[in-house]
Every structure is written in C-alpha cells, then in structure tokens.
C-alpha positions, 0 to 999 in steps of 0.5 A: 523748472527744468526745460525739456529739449524740445521746451528748450528749442522752442521758446529760442525759436520763438525768441529768435522769431519775435525779433525777426517780426519786429526788425521786418515789421518795423522796415515794412512800416517805413517801407509803407511811409515811403510808398505813401509819400511817393504817390503824395508826390506824384499827386502833388506834381499833378496839381501843379500841372492841373493848374497850368492846364486850368490857365491854359483852357481859360485863356482859350476861352477868353481868345475863343469863346466860341469854343465853349471850355467852360465844363471842362475847365469846371471839370478840372477844377473840380478834379483839382479840389478832389486830389487837394482833399485826398492829399490831406486825409491821405488813402490807405488803399492805394496807398497815399500818406503825407508825412505826420510834419508840421510843416507838411500840414501846414503848407497843405491848409495854405495851399487848401486856403489859397484855392478857396479864397483865391484861386477858385473865385477867380476861376468862377469870376472869369467863367461868369462874366460876360465881357470880354475886357473884364475876362482878359482883365480877370485871366491877368490877375489869375495867372499873376496868382497863379504863379505864387499858388504853384510855388507853394506847391513845389514848396509841398513837393520838397517837404515831402521829398525832404521827409522821404530822405529822412525815412529812408535814412532810418531804413537802412540802418534798420535793414542792416541791422536785421542782417546782423540780427540774422547773423548773429541768431544763425551763430547763437542757433548753431552754437545752442544746437551743437550744445543741447543736440550734437555733442550728446548724439555723438556722444551716444555715437562714440557710446555705441561703437565701444560697445559693438567693440566689446566694451560694455563698462561704457556709461554716458552721463546724465545729469539733465532731465531732458529727452537726451538724458534719459536717453542716456540713462537708458543706455547705461541701463541697457548696457549694464544688461548686455554686461550682465548677459554678456557675463551670464551667457554660457549658462543660459546658453546651456540652459536654452540648450537643455530647454531645446534638447528637451523641446526635440525630444518632445517633438521627435516622440509626437512624430513618431507617436503620429507616424506610428497612428498613422501606419498602425492599424489594429487599436489595441497593439496601437495603444500598447505602443504608444503607452511605451513611447510615453511612459519612456519619454517621460520616466514613468513607472507604469500606465495605462490606456483606457477606452469607453464601451459603445454606451460610453458609461464604462472605462475598459483598460485596453494596454497596461504597462509597469502595473500589477496583475492586483492593479488590472483585477481592479481596474480593468472595467472602471465607471465613468465619472468615478475617481479621477480617472472617471472624472477626466472621461466625464469633463475632458480636462487632463489632470496632474495630480499628487496620491499624497492629497486627501482627495487621492485616499479613495485611489486603493488600486493606485495606493496598492502599487505605491504610485505617488503620483498620476497623471490622467489625459483624455483621449478624444476624437473632435467632441467624442471622448473615446478613453484616457491615458493613465501615467503613474509615477513612483515618486511626487511629481506634478507636470508642468503646462507644456508637458500637459499639452503634449500628452493631450496632443498625443491623446488627440491624435491617438483619438483620431487614429481610433475613430479612423479605425472605426470608422474604416470598419464601419465603411467595409461593414457597409460595403459588405452590407451593400454588397450582400443586398444586391447579391440577395436582390439579384438572387431573389429577383432572377434565381429565385422567380426561376426556382419558383417557377421550376417548383411549380412545373415540377408539380405539374409534372407530379400530377401528370406523372400520377394522372398517366398523362404522359404526353403532358409529362414529356412537355413539362420536362421540356418546360424545365429543361429550358427553365434549368437552363435559363437558371444556369444562365443567370448564374453564370451573368450573376458571377460575371457581374460580381467578379468584376473588380476595379481594376482600372478605370479605362471605361472604353477597354471594359466596354469592349471587354464586355462586347466580346464576352457577349459576342463570345456567349450569344454570337449576337453581333457587338458594335461599339463607337465612341465620340468626344474625348477619353474619359477620367472617371472613377473606378466604381463610376466605371463599375457601374456604367459596367453593371448597367451595360452587362444588364441591357445586354442580358436583357437583349439576349433574353427577350429581344431576339435580336441579330444586331447591337450598337453601343455608342458612348459621347463625351461632353459636358453631358455624358450618353451610353446608348445600347441600341437593339434591333430586336423585337421591342416591346409595348411600354404600355402593356409590358411590366416595364419598370417592375422588371427587377433588371430595369430597376436594379439599373436605375438604382445604379444610375442614381447611385452614381448622380445619373439617369436611365431612360428606355425607349422601345416599339413593338418591331423596332427595338429597344434603346437604354440611355444611362446619362450623367453630367462629366463634371460630377463624374470627374470629381469622383463618386465612390 
C-alpha cells in the first residue's frame, strides 16, 4: 500500500521518537540507580558516625552515671537499626537503592547479623549492668568489636562506590549514543523532508514561474499517490486548461463582447424606458412609446399593449404597431382568461409561445396576420394586474429567459407608471372634491343663510306694501340693505379665502399680510408679535393656519365691535397662535358656540393639520381664539 506524505512523515517521526525514548529512558534508569546508590552511601556513612556516637555516649554513661544517657543511647541504637533495615530494603520515594549485586547484599546481611548478634546485645548488657567494674569491662569488649563492625560498614560503602563507578561508565556511552542518534536523525529527517517536500515544491514553483512567463506547455512528473503527486496532476490539468483557454482567448473575448453589447443594449433600453416613464403624463402615449421601443429592441414584427377595464374582466388595446386593421377589429376587446393573452392577464405568468403548436391554432387574429410566434408579458403594479404587453414575430422564436426577465421588468415599470398616473388623477379629483365641499359648506352656512334671511325680509316687505304699511316697509328695506351688505362682505371674504395660494411657507409674512388687509378694510387696529424661532412649515399647514386667522378676524368684524386686535405666535415644542380682541365678547353657555359655522370650520381645519382649537370669552371682556399644534408634527409636512 502506498502511503501519503502525511503518513510517511508521521511514521518517520514515530520511529525517531521511539528511538529517542529508549535512549533517554535508559539514561534515566541508570541515573535513578546512581541517585539511589548515592543516598545509600550517604546513609552508610551516617551509620558509621552513629556507631561511634553510641560508643561515646556509653563511655560517658559508664564514667558519669549521674548524666543518665540511657534513653539517648537507646534512641540512637533504634535509629541505627531502622537505617540499616532501610538500606537493605530500599526506599523508592527518596529514592534509595542498593546495587543489585550479590556481594553488596551479602555485606548488608553480614552487618545486620553482626548488629543483631553482637553489637546490640552488648549495648543492652552495658546499659543493664549496675556494677561499674562490669560496665567498664563490657565497654572495653564493645569497643574492640566496634572496630570490626565499622570496618564492615566501610566495606559496604566501598562496594556501593565501585558499583556506581561501573554504572557511570555505562551512562556515558548511552549519552554519546543519544547525541549520535540525534545527529543522524536530524540529517536523515532533513534528507527525507527534502526528498518528500522541498524538491516537489521547488518543481511546482519552477512550473508556476514558467507559466508566468507564458510557457503553458510545462508539465510536472506525477508518479506517486501522495498529496504532492495529486497537486502535480492538478497543476498539469490547470496548465492544459489554461493552454486551451489561451488558444481560444480571442474567440471567447469576441463572444463575451457580443454578450456585453447585448446586455448594454438591453440595459440602455431599460434605462430609456424608465426615464420616459418617469417623465410621461398620459397613459396611451406612454404605452405607445414603450411598445415602439420594445419592438425595435427585440426585432419584432408588431405588438400591442392591452389594459384591463375597471372591473378587471376585459382587456382593451390602447397601443398597437405592426398589426392589421382586421386584427384590431377582432382584438380591441379581449376577455380575461381567453386565449393565450387572456390567460397571461389572469395568471400573471409571462409566456413566449410558438403559434405553430396545437394550443395556438385557435388564435385566428394572430394567424390571420401570419405571425409565427408571440410573447405575452404581464403589466402589473405590485400585486395588481393592469394589462399585458404583446410582441409578435413573423418567424418561429422562443425568447430566452434573460429576455423574458427584461420584458417583465419593463412591464413592472410600465405598470408602476400607469398606477402612479391613476393615483395622481385620483388625488387631483379628491383635492378638487374637497375644495368644492369646503366652498359649498362656506356658501351654504354663510351666503345661503343670508339669502334665506333676505327672502324672509322680501316677503315681509311685500306684505307691508300690500297692507300699505309704509313705515314698516321702510324699516324692512333698511334691514334688507344691511343683509345685502353683509352678504356682499361675506362674498368678498370668501373670495379672499379661496384666492389664497401656497406660494410660500413663510407663516410670519402671511400673518402680517392678512392683518394689513384687515386694518385697511375695517379700520380696526391689529398688532402682531412672535416668540421663539421662525417656523419651517409645509405650505398646506400655513394655508390652514391662515384660514383660521382670517375666520377669526371675520368674526371680530361681524360680531365683536372691537377696536383692537392682538395676534401672538409662540414657537416651541408646542406652537400656539392666539387671536385676542377687546370687543363685547359673549356668554359661551348662552351662545350657539360650536354650532356657529365659522367656529365649526375652524375646528375642522385645526383637526386637519393635527392641532386643536380653543375659545375663551365672557360678556364685556372680549374673545380669545387659540390654535395649538405640535412643532414636530408640522415640520415633517402635512399636505
């Protein structure tokens, strides 16, 4: 089995590791043995010194019994015996070991036997004797045997030292061998890595350099099954592909250039259509222009654009090019769901179909104009189906998905433009309707009431003239004259209201202009003051505020009998416009209050701009009208 490079390197490193572990382990074993033997030599030396100390203590006890050194002698003897046992048995924790040699073992056993049979009994005899003479005699015998016993300890030390010398001699070759293994292993690893990695990588680098110089014919040897051999085969495959690509580069560039030109033409057409849709204002010219552009872009023979009726049941042709009068006569109206085009309008799925298929045999109008293929693209805005775009071809042609997506994008843009036009038209209609409602409300609640009053007065005048009540008739004529004048004034104010335009959004200038007109028309003094920063309001908001101000001034003119008007505008987080007069005022509990048409209209205008209206009045104390709104609401625009 052929190994991968990673497996080869791993096997080599494992082998080298095992050799190193064996060599290092051997040195560790010898080193531990030397460490244990050194501890044994140290303890044997201590035993020799302890033997002399026991002899010294016993001599002191014999000469000076009053010192009472018996316990100390017994303790030293006990420690001597324990150390001797530890020497024989060893202690791995320290560590302490005796060399595993017969002569060493025999010497230790001889020392134990001499201690057990000779030395310890004589120590016990000396300590157990009560006669001074007997103690002296036993001490002399002990000292004679001590010399031979210590000589045995020295012999044990000599034997251990000789064993250590031999172990040290063995350790040095191991260390030298370890150095040799490390040196040879390094050289071997360097050679193997060079053979397995460096040389193949160098060949790969040389091949890349050659390819960079334009030589795509370079190939690398790939005989093995390892990773670098696979990399070499991949390099050779890449070189072949690059060589093939380079050989066909001009052809590929020409193909890509042609595709880019087609895409650019399609994008250009899409941009032109989008720009035209944004600038167009009428639906039918819009559809006709888009149809002409799509026919030219796709080289179609003709096409139509159909839009759904308000009920969404039928499709009507609103733009047509390249089709016959007979086609238009048959296809001006088409039921949704019928034929291919009706199915597209119903399902919202684009279709590019060959008219030679059996499913298209019922398309009489298309077959009559000798069309061979058709494309039907839905026109939609969001989820609303507005119609469809048809392109007809006089040759069999199925549009590719990219061209279908382009047409779908055009259909989406066209649908959005048509929907926007419809929304704009509806918005204009709503604005006109709202303005008409306001005008009708103003006429009904002001001019109409005045005319009703005049009608009653005319009837009274007619009755008085019939009854020859001249005095009453003259009084009624005066009331009629006042009513006509009031109606005339109401008409003038109404014209002023509805001539107001959103020429600017400068509220200060609008208020000053309104007060100047008020002073010039009625002769009542009017003063304006503003607190806070200038307001940046939408024009529609300025118009609503101005209408409320004008209605307040109109009420002052009609009912207050005031001589002075104070208008104050406070601009802060909450804005307030206050109109205050020094007129006769009214009692809110007895007056019509909110039923008055002017006040009701002012409240509606305040609500429309997101504000609130408050009136404060009392008989003889004038009237104060306050319009309050949030500044944050107005700065965002409220059309």
